[in-house]
LOKE-215843 format. One line per field, with one value per atom (N, C-alpha, C): residue number from 1; residue in three letters; atom name; z, x, y. Coordinates in steps of 0.02 Angstrom, whole numbers, plus 32768, in hexadecimal, padded with zeros to 4 digits. Example, Ala and Ser with C-alpha at 12.3 -4.5 7.8 and 13.67 -1.06 7.14 Angstrom:
<recs>
num: 1:1:1:2:2:2 .
residu: ALA:ALA:ALA:SER:SER:SER .
atome: N:CA:C:N:CA:C .
pz: 8186:8186:8186:8162:8165:818A .
px: 8294:8267:8294:8282:82AC:8285 .
py: 7EE4:7F1F:7F5B:7F90:7FCB:8002 .
</recs>
This chain:
<recs>
num: 1:1:1:2:2:2:3:3:3:4:4:4:5:5:5:6:6:6:7:7:7:8:8:8:9:9:9:10:10:10:11:11:11:12:12:12:13:13:13:14:14:14:15:15:15:16:16:16:17:17:17:18:18:18:19:19:19:20:20:20:21:21:21:22:22:22:23:23:23:24:24:24:25:25:25:26:26:26:27:27:27:28:28:28:29:29:29:30:30:30:31:31:31:32:32:32:33:33:33:34:34:34:35:35:35:36:36:36:37:37:37:38:38:38:39:39:39:40:40:40:41:41:41:42:42:42:43:43:43:44:44:44:45:45:45:46:46:46:47:47:47:48:48:48:49:49:49:50:50:50:51:51:51:52:52:52:53:53:53:54:54:54:55:55:55:56:56:56:57:57:57:58:58:58:59:59:59:60:60:60:61:61:61:62:62:62:63:63:63:64:64:64:65:65:65:66:66:66:67:67:67:68:68:68:69:69:69:70:70:70:71:71:71:72:72:72:73:73:73:74:74:74:75:75:75:76:76:76:77:77:77:78:78:78:79:79:79:80:80:80:81:81:81:82:82:82:83:83:83:84:84:84:85:85:85 .
residu: MET:MET:MET:ASN:ASN:ASN:THR:THR:THR:TYR:TYR:TYR:TYR:TYR:TYR:PHE:PHE:PHE:VAL:VAL:VAL:GLY:GLY:GLY:GLY:GLY:GLY:PRO:PRO:PRO:LEU:LEU:LEU:PRO:PRO:PRO:GLY:GLY:GLY:ARG:ARG:ARG:MET:MET:MET:ASP:ASP:ASP:GLU:GLU:GLU:PHE:PHE:PHE:ARG:ARG:ARG:ARG:ARG:ARG:ARG:ARG:ARG:LEU:LEU:LEU:GLY:GLY:GLY:ALA:ALA:ALA:ALA:ALA:ALA:GLY:GLY:GLY:GLY:GLY:GLY:ALA:ALA:ALA:PRO:PRO:PRO:PRO:PRO:PRO:GLY:GLY:GLY:TRP:TRP:TRP:LEU:LEU:LEU:VAL:VAL:VAL:LEU:LEU:LEU:PRO:PRO:PRO:HIS:HIS:HIS:ALA:ALA:ALA:SER:SER:SER:GLY:GLY:GLY:ASP:ASP:ASP:GLY:GLY:GLY:ARG:ARG:ARG:ALA:ALA:ALA:LEU:LEU:LEU:HIS:HIS:HIS:VAL:VAL:VAL:VAL:VAL:VAL:ARG:ARG:ARG:ALA:ALA:ALA:ASP:ASP:ASP:SER:SER:SER:ARG:ARG:ARG:GLU:GLU:GLU:ALA:ALA:ALA:ILE:ILE:ILE:LEU:LEU:LEU:ARG:ARG:ARG:HIS:HIS:HIS:LEU:LEU:LEU:ALA:ALA:ALA:LEU:LEU:LEU:PHE:PHE:PHE:GLU:GLU:GLU:GLY:GLY:GLY:ILE:ILE:ILE:TYR:TYR:TYR:ALA:ALA:ALA:HIS:HIS:HIS:ASP:ASP:ASP:GLY:GLY:GLY:ILE:ILE:ILE:VAL:VAL:VAL:ASP:ASP:ASP:LEU:LEU:LEU:CYS:CYS:CYS:GLY:GLY:GLY:GLU:GLU:GLU:ARG:ARG:ARG:TRP:TRP:TRP:LEU:LEU:LEU:SER:SER:SER:PRO:PRO:PRO:ALA:ALA:ALA:THR:THR:THR .
atome: N:CA:C:N:CA:C:N:CA:C:N:CA:C:N:CA:C:N:CA:C:N:CA:C:N:CA:C:N:CA:C:N:CA:C:N:CA:C:N:CA:C:N:CA:C:N:CA:C:N:CA:C:N:CA:C:N:CA:C:N:CA:C:N:CA:C:N:CA:C:N:CA:C:N:CA:C:N:CA:C:N:CA:C:N:CA:C:N:CA:C:N:CA:C:N:CA:C:N:CA:C:N:CA:C:N:CA:C:N:CA:C:N:CA:C:N:CA:C:N:CA:C:N:CA:C:N:CA:C:N:CA:C:N:CA:C:N:CA:C:N:CA:C:N:CA:C:N:CA:C:N:CA:C:N:CA:C:N:CA:C:N:CA:C:N:CA:C:N:CA:C:N:CA:C:N:CA:C:N:CA:C:N:CA:C:N:CA:C:N:CA:C:N:CA:C:N:CA:C:N:CA:C:N:CA:C:N:CA:C:N:CA:C:N:CA:C:N:CA:C:N:CA:C:N:CA:C:N:CA:C:N:CA:C:N:CA:C:N:CA:C:N:CA:C:N:CA:C:N:CA:C:N:CA:C:N:CA:C:N:CA:C:N:CA:C:N:CA:C:N:CA:C:N:CA:C:N:CA:C:N:CA:C:N:CA:C:N:CA:C:N:CA:C:N:CA:C .
pz: 4343:436E:438A:43AE:43C6:43DB:4409:4433:4410:441F:4408:444B:4430:4451:444C:4459:4435:447C:447F:448B:4457:447E:4453:446A:446A:4493:4441:4482:4440:4455:441E:43F8:4430:4455:4488:4455:449A:4498:445E:4468:441F:4458:448F:44D9:44C5:44BF:44AC:446E:443D:43FA:43FC:4411:4410:4442:4488:44BD:4486:4468:4419:43EF:43B8:43A0:43CB:43F8:4412:4435:444C:4453:441D:43ED:43A8:43B0:438E:437F:43DA:43EA:4415:444E:4468:449A:4470:448F:446B:445F:4424:442C:443C:4450:4483:4471:44B9:44C0:44A1:44D1:44BF:451E:452B:456D:4566:4564:455E:45CE:45AE:460E:4601:460B:4608:464F:4624:4667:4688:46B0:46F8:4706:46D3:46C4:46B3:469D:466C:4646:461C:45E4:45A4:45B2:458C:4559:4545:4531:4567:454B:4569:4550:456C:454F:4543:44ED:44E6:44EC:44EF:44E8:44D2:4494:445B:4453:4442:442B:43F3:43C3:4382:4343:4302:42E7:42A6:42BF:4282:42A1:4284:42A7:4268:4225:4208:421C:4243:429F:42A9:42E8:4301:42CE:428F:4272:4256:4251:4231:4275:4296:42DD:42FA:42F7:42EF:42C2:428F:4253:4264:4297:42AC:42D4:42C8:4303:42EC:4289:4274:427D:4275:4289:42D9:42EF:4330:4382:435E:4373:436C:4385:4371:4399:4381:4391:438A:43C5:43AB:438B:4362:434D:4353:4337:436F:4377:4397:43BE:43A2:437A:4393:43BA:4402:441D:442E:43DC:43D8:43C8:43DE:43C3:43E5:441C:4453:4480:4465:4497:44C8:44FD:452B:4538:4534:4531:452F:4524:4525:4548:456A:45AE:45A4:45E0:45F1:45CC:459E:457D:45B9 .
px: 6311:62F4:62B6:6283:6223:621F:61EE:61CF:6180:6172:6128:610D:60BD:60A6:6078:605C:602E:5FF0:5FC6:5F94:5FA6:5FC0:5FC9:5FC7:5FBF:5FCF:5F96:5FC4:5FB3:5F59:5F3B:5EF8:5ECC:5EA0:5EA5:5ECD:5EA3:5ED9:5F3E:5F44:5F82:5FB1:5FC7:5FEA:6025:6016:6060:6083:605A:607A:6096:609A:60B0:60DF:60CF:6126:6150:6160:616E:6176:6162:6176:61BC:6196:61C9:6205:620B:624E:6268:624E:627D:629C:6273:628F:62B4:62E6:62F6:62C6:62B5:628F:6278:6268:6248:628D:6270:62C0:62B6:631B:6338:6303:6300:62C7:6286:6266:621A:622D:61E8:61CA:6180:618B:6149:611F:60E6:60BE:607F:6083:6045:6007:5FCF:5F85:5F94:5F7F:5F64:5F28:5F0C:5EAF:5EE2:5F0B:5F1D:5F1B:5F09:5ECC:5F04:5F2D:5F6C:5F9F:5F5B:5F67:5FBE:5FC2:6001:600C:6026:603B:6075:6092:60CE:60EE:6131:613A:617C:6171:61C3:61E2:621F:6262:6274:6263:6271:6287:6291:62AB:6278:6241:61F1:61CE:617C:615D:6176:6184:6186:61CE:6200:6220:61F4:61C3:6196:614E:614F:6124:6147:6182:61C0:61AE:61CF:61CD:6182:6145:6108:60F1:610C:60ED:6107:6147:6150:6126:60C8:6098:6063:6070:6041:6005:5FBA:5F9E:5F86:5FB2:5FA3:5F9C:5FC2:5FC0:5F99:5F77:5F5F:5F64:5F5E:5F7F:5F4D:5F5F:5F28:5F5C:5F3F:5F8C:5FB3:5FE9:6035:6039:6033:604C:6085:608A:60F0:60E1:6106:60E9:6129:614B:617E:6151:6154:6134:6111:60DC:609E:60BA:609D:6085:60A0:6067:6083:60BE:60CC:612C:615C:613B:616B:6172:61A3:61A4:615D:612C:6102:6131:6112:6111:60E2 .
py: C3F7:C3B9:C3F4:C3DD:C3E8:C3A5:C3D5:C39F:C3A9:C365:C347:C31A:C307:C2EB:C2D1:C28D:C26D:C238:C20B:C1E2:C1C3:C172:C147:C115:C0B5:C088:C050:C00C:BFD2:BFBD:BFB8:BFA1:BF63:BF78:BF28:BEE6:BEC1:BE7E:BE6B:BED6:BEB8:BECF:BEBC:BEEC:BEB0:BE7B:BE40:BE32:BE53:BE71:BE8A:BECA:BEF8:BF10:BEE0:BED4:BE9E:BE92:BE5C:BE79:BEB7:BEDC:BF3C:BF2E:BF64:BF47:BF1F:BEF3:BEF2:BEDE:BEB1:BEF6:BF33:BF76:BFAD:BF6C:BF96:BFC2:BFC7:BFE6:C026:C065:C0A4:C0DD:C0ED:C115:C150:C163:C18E:C1DF:C1EC:C234:C22B:C1D9:C1BA:C1C5:C1E4:C1F4:C1D5:C190:C17F:C15D:C19D:C18F:C178:C128:C0F8:C11C:C110:C139:C11F:C135:C10A:C0DF:C0EE:C0CD:C07A:C05D:C02B:C032:C04C:C03C:C02C:C01A:C00E:C059:C098:C0D2:C0FB:C123:C141:C1A2:C1B3:C203:C1F8:C209:C1FB:C244:C275:C295:C290:C2A5:C28F:C2CA:C2C8:C2FE:C2C7:C306:C2DA:C306:C2EA:C32F:C338:C2F5:C322:C2F5:C302:C2DF:C28E:C283:C253:C240:C241:C20F:C1F7:C1FA:C1E3:C19A:C1CF:C185:C15A:C161:C12A:C0FA:C103:C0EE:C0D7:C0FF:C0CB:C097:C092:C070:C017:C022:BFDD:BFC4:BFD6:BFCC:BFC3:BFE2:BFDD:BFB1:BFB1:BF7A:BF49:BF7D:BF69:BF96:BFDE:C007:C04C:C080:C0B1:C10A:C12E:C17B:C1BC:C1DB:C201:C246:C273:C2A6:C2C9:C2D5:C2DA:C320:C34A:C375:C38A:C3DA:C3F2:C423:C404:C465:C485:C48B:C4B9:C500:C531:C57D:C58D:C562:C560:C57C:C5CE:C5FA:C5EC:C5A9:C581:C599:C57C:C570:C599:C5E7:C614:C63A:C64E:C69E:C6C6:C6C9:C6EC:C739:C770:C7A8:C7DE .
</recs>
């Protein structure tokens, strides 16, 4: 498993539909840490332990048309995660 992060959230005016779909899906998948922005704008930092970007995108597909996200970044192998040499 790798660790990924991205920022995303429901489009303006779509929070109720987002919550409905999320509830129907049983909530966020295991391994997802969702940290809402302090501004309350509906967007959140997502830190995700997943097998692949595709696994993340499969979950996000449930919210097609009502949700937007920035690029998904794979933290695996990032130099700043490695011990200092």
